[in-house]
py3Dmol code that shows the C-alpha trace and the ligand (Angstrom):
import py3Dmol

protein = """\
ATOM      1  CA  UNK A   1     106.086  75.232 103.294  1.00  0.00           C
ATOM      2  CA  UNK A   2     105.246  77.352 100.268  1.00  0.00           C
ATOM      3  CA  UNK A   3     108.103  79.247  98.677  1.00  0.00           C
ATOM      4  CA  UNK A   4     107.866  82.857  97.525  1.00  0.00           C
ATOM      5  CA  UNK A   5     107.877  81.576  93.938  1.00  0.00           C
ATOM      6  CA  UNK A   6     104.655  79.653  94.665  1.00  0.00           C
ATOM      7  CA  UNK A   7     103.132  82.900  95.972  1.00  0.00           C
ATOM      8  CA  UNK A   8     104.058  84.588  92.703  1.00  0.00           C
ATOM      9  CA  UNK A   9     101.974  82.040  90.807  1.00  0.00           C
ATOM     10  CA  UNK A  10      98.990  82.409  93.155  1.00  0.00           C
ATOM     11  CA  UNK A  11      96.921  85.429  94.176  1.00  0.00           C
ATOM     12  CA  UNK A  12      98.341  85.250  97.697  1.00  0.00           C
ATOM     13  CA  UNK A  13     100.396  88.363  98.439  1.00  0.00           C
ATOM     14  CA  UNK A  14     103.695  88.206 100.316  1.00  0.00           C
ATOM     15  CA  UNK A  15     103.895  90.239 103.523  1.00  0.00           C
ATOM     16  CA  UNK A  16     107.157  91.468 104.955  1.00  0.00           C
ATOM     17  CA  UNK A  17     107.876  93.808 107.862  1.00  0.00           C
ATOM     18  CA  UNK A  18     111.148  95.171 109.153  1.00  0.00           C
ATOM     19  CA  UNK A  19     112.310  94.275 112.631  1.00  0.00           C
ATOM     20  CA  UNK A  20     115.474  95.101 114.538  1.00  0.00           C
ATOM     21  CA  UNK A  21     114.983  93.863 118.098  1.00  0.00           C
ATOM     22  CA  UNK A  22     114.062  90.881 120.245  1.00  0.00           C
ATOM     23  CA  UNK A  23     110.740  91.910 121.751  1.00  0.00           C
ATOM     24  CA  UNK A  24     109.047  92.982 118.536  1.00  0.00           C
ATOM     25  CA  UNK A  25     110.513  89.905 116.824  1.00  0.00           C
ATOM     26  CA  UNK A  26     108.620  87.813 119.388  1.00  0.00           C
ATOM     27  CA  UNK A  27     105.397  89.536 118.321  1.00  0.00           C
ATOM     28  CA  UNK A  28     106.166  88.957 114.631  1.00  0.00           C
ATOM     29  CA  UNK A  29     106.994  85.310 115.324  1.00  0.00           C
ATOM     30  CA  UNK A  30     103.373  84.869 116.443  1.00  0.00           C
ATOM     31  CA  UNK A  31     101.969  86.822 113.481  1.00  0.00           C
ATOM     32  CA  UNK A  32     100.906  85.783 109.992  1.00  0.00           C
ATOM     33  CA  UNK A  33     103.648  87.880 108.363  1.00  0.00           C
ATOM     34  CA  UNK A  34     105.639  85.806 105.843  1.00  0.00           C
ATOM     35  CA  UNK A  35     109.105  87.229 106.334  1.00  0.00           C
ATOM     36  CA  UNK A  36     111.107  89.659 108.399  1.00  0.00           C
ATOM     37  CA  UNK A  37     113.611  92.111 107.005  1.00  0.00           C
ATOM     38  CA  UNK A  38     116.350  93.215 109.366  1.00  0.00           C
ATOM     39  CA  UNK A  39     116.696  96.383 107.334  1.00  0.00           C
ATOM     40  CA  UNK A  40     119.516  98.873 107.492  1.00  0.00           C
ATOM     41  CA  UNK A  41     116.679 101.355 108.120  1.00  0.00           C
ATOM     42  CA  UNK A  42     117.402 100.274 111.699  1.00  0.00           C
ATOM     43  CA  UNK A  43     120.224 102.838 111.636  1.00  0.00           C
ATOM     44  CA  UNK A  44     117.529 105.521 111.335  1.00  0.00           C
ATOM     45  CA  UNK A  45     114.674 103.982 113.311  1.00  0.00           C
ATOM     46  CA  UNK A  46     116.663 102.534 116.224  1.00  0.00           C
ATOM     47  CA  UNK A  47     119.732 104.755 116.310  1.00  0.00           C
ATOM     48  CA  UNK A  48     118.478 108.111 115.039  1.00  0.00           C
ATOM     49  CA  UNK A  49     120.848 108.536 112.088  1.00  0.00           C
ATOM     50  CA  UNK A  50     119.486 110.688 109.249  1.00  0.00           C
ATOM     51  CA  UNK A  51     120.057 107.919 106.674  1.00  0.00           C
ATOM     52  CA  UNK A  52     121.199 104.302 106.350  1.00  0.00           C
ATOM     53  CA  UNK A  53     124.809 105.112 105.460  1.00  0.00           C
ATOM     54  CA  UNK A  54     125.799 104.709 109.116  1.00  0.00           C
ATOM     55  CA  UNK A  55     124.854 101.008 109.266  1.00  0.00           C
ATOM     56  CA  UNK A  56     127.775  98.574 109.524  1.00  0.00           C
ATOM     57  CA  UNK A  57     128.043  94.798 109.174  1.00  0.00           C
ATOM     58  CA  UNK A  58     128.561  94.493 112.931  1.00  0.00           C
ATOM     59  CA  UNK A  59     125.439  96.567 113.663  1.00  0.00           C
ATOM     60  CA  UNK A  60     123.351  94.550 111.189  1.00  0.00           C
ATOM     61  CA  UNK A  61     124.621  91.273 112.669  1.00  0.00           C
ATOM     62  CA  UNK A  62     123.753  92.435 116.193  1.00  0.00           C
ATOM     63  CA  UNK A  63     120.183  93.299 115.173  1.00  0.00           C
ATOM     64  CA  UNK A  64     119.860  90.091 113.143  1.00  0.00           C
ATOM     65  CA  UNK A  65     120.901  87.996 116.159  1.00  0.00           C
ATOM     66  CA  UNK A  66     118.273  89.702 118.376  1.00  0.00           C
ATOM     67  CA  UNK A  67     115.557  89.190 115.749  1.00  0.00           C
ATOM     68  CA  UNK A  68     116.504  85.549 115.259  1.00  0.00           C
ATOM     69  CA  UNK A  69     116.259  84.931 119.008  1.00  0.00           C
ATOM     70  CA  UNK A  70     112.775  86.479 119.067  1.00  0.00           C
ATOM     71  CA  UNK A  71     111.492  85.020 115.797  1.00  0.00           C
ATOM     72  CA  UNK A  72     113.075  81.589 115.342  1.00  0.00           C
ATOM     73  CA  UNK A  73     110.193  80.421 113.118  1.00  0.00           C
ATOM     74  CA  UNK A  74     110.255  83.264 110.594  1.00  0.00           C
ATOM     75  CA  UNK A  75     112.178  83.639 107.353  1.00  0.00           C
ATOM     76  CA  UNK A  76     114.705  86.383 108.113  1.00  0.00           C
ATOM     77  CA  UNK A  77     116.467  88.520 105.540  1.00  0.00           C
ATOM     78  CA  UNK A  78     119.500  90.527 106.621  1.00  0.00           C
ATOM     79  CA  UNK A  79     120.337  93.772 104.844  1.00  0.00           C
ATOM     80  CA  UNK A  80     123.883  94.190 103.565  1.00  0.00           C
ATOM     81  CA  UNK A  81     124.866  97.697 104.680  1.00  0.00           C
ATOM     82  CA  UNK A  82     126.359 100.616 102.768  1.00  0.00           C
ATOM     83  CA  UNK A  83     129.369  99.606 100.600  1.00  0.00           C
ATOM     84  CA  UNK A  84     129.668  96.209 102.321  1.00  0.00           C
ATOM     85  CA  UNK A  85     129.178  94.504  98.943  1.00  0.00           C
ATOM     86  CA  UNK A  86     131.170  96.951  96.820  1.00  0.00           C
ATOM     87  CA  UNK A  87     134.714  96.087  97.917  1.00  0.00           C
ATOM     88  CA  UNK A  88     136.506  92.795  97.443  1.00  0.00           C
ATOM     89  CA  UNK A  89     134.743  89.443  97.241  1.00  0.00           C
ATOM     90  CA  UNK A  90     136.363  88.511 100.563  1.00  0.00           C
ATOM     91  CA  UNK A  91     134.926  91.574 102.317  1.00  0.00           C
ATOM     92  CA  UNK A  92     131.462  90.952 100.838  1.00  0.00           C
ATOM     93  CA  UNK A  93     131.564  87.316 101.933  1.00  0.00           C
ATOM     94  CA  UNK A  94     132.686  88.359 105.392  1.00  0.00           C
ATOM     95  CA  UNK A  95     129.573  90.517 105.738  1.00  0.00           C
ATOM     96  CA  UNK A  96     127.314  87.752 104.387  1.00  0.00           C
ATOM     97  CA  UNK A  97     128.870  85.335 106.847  1.00  0.00           C
ATOM     98  CA  UNK A  98     128.257  87.682 109.775  1.00  0.00           C
ATOM     99  CA  UNK A  99     124.589  88.081 108.819  1.00  0.00           C
ATOM    100  CA  UNK A 100     123.952  84.390 108.135  1.00  0.00           C
ATOM    101  CA  UNK A 101     125.749  83.263 111.294  1.00  0.00           C
ATOM    102  CA  UNK A 102     123.679  85.768 113.237  1.00  0.00           C
ATOM    103  CA  UNK A 103     120.520  84.059 111.962  1.00  0.00           C
ATOM    104  CA  UNK A 104     119.602  85.463 108.546  1.00  0.00           C
ATOM    105  CA  UNK A 105     118.401  82.943 105.989  1.00  0.00           C
ATOM    106  CA  UNK A 106     118.897  85.352 103.099  1.00  0.00           C
ATOM    107  CA  UNK A 107     120.591  88.680 102.405  1.00  0.00           C
ATOM    108  CA  UNK A 108     119.337  91.768 100.603  1.00  0.00           C
ATOM    109  CA  UNK A 109     121.497  94.177  98.669  1.00  0.00           C
ATOM    110  CA  UNK A 110     120.670  97.416  96.899  1.00  0.00           C
ATOM    111  CA  UNK A 111     121.170  98.102  93.196  1.00  0.00           C
ATOM    112  CA  UNK A 112     122.362  95.907  90.358  1.00  0.00           C
ATOM    113  CA  UNK A 113     125.211  97.299  88.257  1.00  0.00           C
ATOM    114  CA  UNK A 114     128.607  96.291  89.596  1.00  0.00           C
ATOM    115  CA  UNK A 115     127.542  93.415  91.808  1.00  0.00           C
ATOM    116  CA  UNK A 116     125.676  90.990  89.570  1.00  0.00           C
ATOM    117  CA  UNK A 117     128.653  88.622  89.757  1.00  0.00           C
ATOM    118  CA  UNK A 118     128.493  88.756  93.536  1.00  0.00           C
ATOM    119  CA  UNK A 119     124.770  87.913  93.452  1.00  0.00           C
ATOM    120  CA  UNK A 120     125.555  84.968  91.199  1.00  0.00           C
ATOM    121  CA  UNK A 121     128.436  83.851  93.416  1.00  0.00           C
ATOM    122  CA  UNK A 122     126.244  84.024  96.517  1.00  0.00           C
ATOM    123  CA  UNK A 123     123.320  82.163  95.010  1.00  0.00           C
ATOM    124  CA  UNK A 124     125.673  79.496  93.649  1.00  0.00           C
ATOM    125  CA  UNK A 125     127.121  79.254  97.167  1.00  0.00           C
ATOM    126  CA  UNK A 126     123.703  78.563  98.663  1.00  0.00           C
ATOM    127  CA  UNK A 127     122.895  82.064  99.906  1.00  0.00           C
ATOM    128  CA  UNK A 128     119.429  83.295  98.864  1.00  0.00           C
ATOM    129  CA  UNK A 129     119.666  86.906  97.707  1.00  0.00           C
ATOM    130  CA  UNK A 130     116.909  89.513  97.588  1.00  0.00           C
ATOM    131  CA  UNK A 131     117.450  92.501  95.279  1.00  0.00           C
ATOM    132  CA  UNK A 132     116.344  96.081  95.928  1.00  0.00           C
ATOM    133  CA  UNK A 133     115.730  98.647  93.174  1.00  0.00           C
ATOM    134  CA  UNK A 134     114.093 102.045  92.766  1.00  0.00           C
ATOM    135  CA  UNK A 135     114.764 104.342  95.700  1.00  0.00           C
ATOM    136  CA  UNK A 136     117.752 102.511  97.137  1.00  0.00           C
ATOM    137  CA  UNK A 137     118.289 104.495 100.350  1.00  0.00           C
ATOM    138  CA  UNK A 138     122.040 103.828 100.496  1.00  0.00           C
ATOM    139  CA  UNK A 139     122.311 106.082  97.405  1.00  0.00           C
ATOM    140  CA  UNK A 140     120.378 108.920  99.058  1.00  0.00           C
ATOM    141  CA  UNK A 141     123.222 111.386  98.511  1.00  0.00           C
ATOM    142  CA  UNK A 142     123.445 110.521  94.826  1.00  0.00           C
ATOM    143  CA  UNK A 143     119.665 110.934  94.484  1.00  0.00           C
ATOM    144  CA  UNK A 144     119.715 114.283  96.307  1.00  0.00           C
ATOM    145  CA  UNK A 145     117.255 113.072  98.944  1.00  0.00           C
ATOM    146  CA  UNK A 146     114.580 110.427  99.466  1.00  0.00           C
ATOM    147  CA  UNK A 147     112.739 110.927  96.160  1.00  0.00           C
ATOM    148  CA  UNK A 148     110.490 108.842  93.913  1.00  0.00           C
ATOM    149  CA  UNK A 149     112.651 107.129  91.267  1.00  0.00           C
ATOM    150  CA  UNK A 150     112.092 105.887  87.691  1.00  0.00           C
ATOM    151  CA  UNK A 151     109.691 108.637  86.703  1.00  0.00           C
ATOM    152  CA  UNK A 152     111.174 109.122  83.199  1.00  0.00           C
ATOM    153  CA  UNK A 153     111.110 106.583  80.360  1.00  0.00           C
ATOM    154  CA  UNK A 154     114.900 106.149  80.336  1.00  0.00           C
ATOM    155  CA  UNK A 155     115.050 105.440  84.073  1.00  0.00           C
ATOM    156  CA  UNK A 156     112.127 103.028  83.693  1.00  0.00           C
ATOM    157  CA  UNK A 157     113.976 101.112  80.976  1.00  0.00           C
ATOM    158  CA  UNK A 158     116.992 100.896  83.281  1.00  0.00           C
ATOM    159  CA  UNK A 159     114.806  99.685  86.137  1.00  0.00           C
ATOM    160  CA  UNK A 160     113.365  96.926  83.932  1.00  0.00           C
ATOM    161  CA  UNK A 161     116.816  95.878  82.767  1.00  0.00           C
ATOM    162  CA  UNK A 162     118.287  95.896  86.284  1.00  0.00           C
ATOM    163  CA  UNK A 163     115.348  93.816  87.536  1.00  0.00           C
ATOM    164  CA  UNK A 164     115.856  91.231  84.790  1.00  0.00           C
ATOM    165  CA  UNK A 165     119.625  91.186  85.387  1.00  0.00           C
ATOM    166  CA  UNK A 166     119.095  90.531  89.101  1.00  0.00           C
ATOM    167  CA  UNK A 167     116.660  87.740  88.310  1.00  0.00           C
ATOM    168  CA  UNK A 168     119.158  86.289  85.844  1.00  0.00           C
ATOM    169  CA  UNK A 169     121.933  86.508  88.460  1.00  0.00           C
ATOM    170  CA  UNK A 170     119.821  84.420  90.829  1.00  0.00           C
ATOM    171  CA  UNK A 171     117.835  86.750  93.110  1.00  0.00           C
ATOM    172  CA  UNK A 172     114.784  85.011  94.570  1.00  0.00           C
ATOM    173  CA  UNK A 173     112.777  88.230  95.059  1.00  0.00           C
ATOM    174  CA  UNK A 174     113.070  91.949  94.514  1.00  0.00           C
ATOM    175  CA  UNK A 175     112.107  94.944  96.637  1.00  0.00           C
ATOM    176  CA  UNK A 176     110.804  97.864  94.578  1.00  0.00           C
ATOM    177  CA  UNK A 177     110.890 101.095  96.548  1.00  0.00           C
ATOM    178  CA  UNK A 178     109.220 104.402  95.676  1.00  0.00           C
ATOM    179  CA  UNK A 179     108.582 104.002  91.969  1.00  0.00           C
ATOM    180  CA  UNK A 180     105.402 104.846  90.036  1.00  0.00           C
ATOM    181  CA  UNK A 181     102.656 102.219  90.148  1.00  0.00           C
ATOM    182  CA  UNK A 182     102.691 101.611  86.389  1.00  0.00           C
ATOM    183  CA  UNK A 183     106.408 100.752  86.145  1.00  0.00           C
ATOM    184  CA  UNK A 184     106.221  98.599  89.285  1.00  0.00           C
ATOM    185  CA  UNK A 185     103.416  96.692  87.572  1.00  0.00           C
ATOM    186  CA  UNK A 186     105.451  96.317  84.384  1.00  0.00           C
ATOM    187  CA  UNK A 187     108.474  95.016  86.289  1.00  0.00           C
ATOM    188  CA  UNK A 188     106.284  92.646  88.305  1.00  0.00           C
ATOM    189  CA  UNK A 189     104.646  91.246  85.179  1.00  0.00           C
ATOM    190  CA  UNK A 190     107.934  90.822  83.353  1.00  0.00           C
ATOM    191  CA  UNK A 191     109.652  88.807  86.100  1.00  0.00           C
ATOM    192  CA  UNK A 192     109.327  85.190  87.244  1.00  0.00           C
ATOM    193  CA  UNK A 193     110.498  86.154  90.735  1.00  0.00           C
ATOM    194  CA  UNK A 194     108.169  88.100  93.048  1.00  0.00           C
ATOM    195  CA  UNK A 195     108.394  91.820  93.656  1.00  0.00           C
ATOM    196  CA  UNK A 196     107.779  93.250  97.119  1.00  0.00           C
ATOM    197  CA  UNK A 197     106.763  96.879  97.003  1.00  0.00           C
ATOM    198  CA  UNK A 198     107.158  99.808  99.345  1.00  0.00           C
ATOM    199  CA  UNK A 199     105.689 102.931  97.840  1.00  0.00           C
ATOM    200  CA  UNK A 200     105.362 101.034  94.561  1.00  0.00           C
ATOM    201  CA  UNK A 201     101.592 100.640  94.329  1.00  0.00           C
ATOM    202  CA  UNK A 202      99.266  97.651  94.604  1.00  0.00           C
ATOM    203  CA  UNK A 203     100.450  95.469  91.710  1.00  0.00           C
ATOM    204  CA  UNK A 204     103.594  94.078  93.326  1.00  0.00           C
ATOM    205  CA  UNK A 205     103.516  90.468  94.517  1.00  0.00           C
ATOM    206  CA  UNK A 206     103.888  91.602  98.098  1.00  0.00           C
ATOM    207  CA  UNK A 207     104.260  94.611 100.363  1.00  0.00           C
ATOM    208  CA  UNK A 208     106.841  95.617 102.947  1.00  0.00           C
ATOM    209  CA  UNK A 209     106.725  98.403 105.517  1.00  0.00           C
ATOM    210  CA  UNK A 210     108.946  99.522 108.368  1.00  0.00           C
ATOM    211  CA  UNK A 211     107.304  98.109 111.516  1.00  0.00           C
ATOM    212  CA  UNK A 212     107.518 101.361 113.492  1.00  0.00           C
ATOM    213  CA  UNK A 213     105.981 103.275 110.546  1.00  0.00           C
ATOM    214  CA  UNK A 214     102.957 101.019 110.143  1.00  0.00           C
ATOM    215  CA  UNK A 215     102.405 100.900 113.913  1.00  0.00           C
ATOM    216  CA  UNK A 216     102.322 104.682 114.068  1.00  0.00           C
ATOM    217  CA  UNK A 217     105.161 104.476 116.570  1.00  0.00           C
ATOM    218  CA  UNK A 218     107.208 107.197 114.939  1.00  0.00           C
ATOM    219  CA  UNK A 219     105.169 110.248 114.110  1.00  0.00           C
ATOM    220  CA  UNK A 220     107.891 112.663 112.961  1.00  0.00           C
ATOM    221  CA  UNK A 221     108.144 110.928 109.589  1.00  0.00           C
ATOM    222  CA  UNK A 222     105.234 109.802 107.423  1.00  0.00           C
ATOM    223  CA  UNK A 223     105.847 109.359 103.711  1.00  0.00           C
ATOM    224  CA  UNK A 224     102.757 109.146 101.472  1.00  0.00           C
ATOM    225  CA  UNK A 225     103.026 105.361 101.113  1.00  0.00           C
ATOM    226  CA  UNK A 226     102.916 104.645 104.845  1.00  0.00           C
ATOM    227  CA  UNK A 227      99.630 103.714 106.447  1.00  0.00           C
ATOM    228  CA  UNK A 228      99.333 103.813 110.239  1.00  0.00           C
ATOM    229  CA  UNK A 229      97.577 100.570 111.133  1.00  0.00           C
ATOM    230  CA  UNK A 230      97.711 101.616 114.792  1.00  0.00           C
ATOM    231  CA  UNK A 231      98.530 104.663 116.843  1.00  0.00           C
ATOM    232  CA  UNK A 232     101.186 103.176 119.066  1.00  0.00           C
ATOM    233  CA  UNK A 233     102.942 106.484 119.840  1.00  0.00           C
ATOM    234  CA  UNK A 234      99.754 107.765 121.526  1.00  0.00           C
ATOM    235  CA  UNK A 235      99.273 104.510 123.447  1.00  0.00           C
ATOM    236  CA  UNK A 236     102.865 104.608 124.717  1.00  0.00           C
ATOM    237  CA  UNK A 237     102.670 108.290 125.676  1.00  0.00           C
ATOM    238  CA  UNK A 238      99.429 107.701 127.574  1.00  0.00           C
ATOM    239  CA  UNK A 239     100.865 104.671 129.386  1.00  0.00           C
ATOM    240  CA  UNK A 240     103.941 106.653 130.474  1.00  0.00           C
ATOM    241  CA  UNK A 241     101.734 109.516 131.654  1.00  0.00           C
ATOM    242  CA  UNK A 242      99.529 107.088 133.628  1.00  0.00           C
ATOM    243  CA  UNK A 243     102.604 105.463 135.205  1.00  0.00           C
ATOM    244  CA  UNK A 244     104.013 108.828 136.281  1.00  0.00           C
ATOM    245  CA  UNK A 245     100.659 109.942 137.699  1.00  0.00           C
ATOM    246  CA  UNK A 246     100.042 106.695 139.589  1.00  0.00           C
ATOM    247  CA  UNK A 247     103.546 106.757 141.109  1.00  0.00           C
ATOM    248  CA  UNK A 248     103.068 110.366 142.236  1.00  0.00           C
ATOM    249  CA  UNK A 249      99.605 109.706 143.679  1.00  0.00           C
ATOM    250  CA  UNK A 250     100.661 106.487 145.441  1.00  0.00           C
ATOM    251  CA  UNK A 251      98.245 104.398 143.329  1.00  0.00           C
ATOM    252  CA  UNK A 252     101.186 102.335 142.090  1.00  0.00           C
ATOM    253  CA  UNK A 253     102.349  99.937 143.368  1.00  0.00           C
ATOM    254  CA  UNK A 254      99.446  98.384 145.314  1.00  0.00           C
ATOM    255  CA  UNK A 255      99.940  95.672 147.988  1.00  0.00           C
ATOM    256  CA  UNK A 256      99.117  93.121 145.246  1.00  0.00           C
ATOM    257  CA  UNK A 257     102.031  94.474 143.268  1.00  0.00           C
ATOM    258  CA  UNK A 258     104.380  94.290 146.273  1.00  0.00           C
ATOM    259  CA  UNK A 259     105.982  91.449 148.248  1.00  0.00           C
ATOM    260  CA  UNK A 260     104.573  90.790 151.742  1.00  0.00           C
TER     261      UNK A 260
END
"""
ligand_1 = """\
8
KIV
O 116.028 98.861 105.270
C 114.834 98.764 104.998
O 113.946 98.949 105.847
C 114.455 98.436 103.638
C 113.002 98.474 103.319
C 112.590 99.874 103.125
C 112.680 97.643 102.141
O 115.290 98.188 102.835
"""
view = py3Dmol.view(width=600, height=400)
view.addModel(protein, "pdb")
view.setStyle({"model": 0}, {"cartoon": {"style": "trace"}})
view.addModel(ligand_1, "xyz")
view.setStyle({"model": 1}, {"stick": {}})
view.zoomTo()
view.show()
């Protein structure tokens, strides 16, 4: 099997989608997507919270277990939730253990400063770590909302440095979220590890989207970088309408759909 580092050297882009549940994991298991992220965005998409701060290690482990059961053949990355990697080493390791025992083969954590030693400790302990820079949603309150990051030269320098520090600490890949195309390109070209972009333009080594966003399953929220590759919300609404109508009219169930 090719590793993500091989993809970096080739023209082949890495594809990653989020997933939080068993039945969509089964669909992804049969798809050509390279890896699955059990993102803490599940707190928003699956549970309706306004941001990812509500996600806990237990919640992430529960979703990771369901995804693993549905997608046993995929490379699964489990997101370390808000503050789970900012306390003691023991607490961070406890969270990593929950995610890995639930079926993750790697963990992702947001930011760089303050946890480079943890990244190094994890990678030296045999845990592959994915970094995440740019718009790191767990810092939404510090950013004052979900906003494009690294627009100014100083912030771009910091982004470059953080990316190199994470690579140095042992990260095998890096998510770049909501940063201008040009700086995403610069970071991508300056690293040996691959970058996976979301709202970071076309020059990253791969792309990630939230599954429900790209399916057009949630229509109340569509950032500029999301493309609807399907219109699943409409299909579901129509199916529910047809079900209701057929039950009312007596067209469902037929004798073929009943037991003699
Ligand atoms: O939680 C998530 O879905 C993510 C992606 C946006 C990369 O971190």
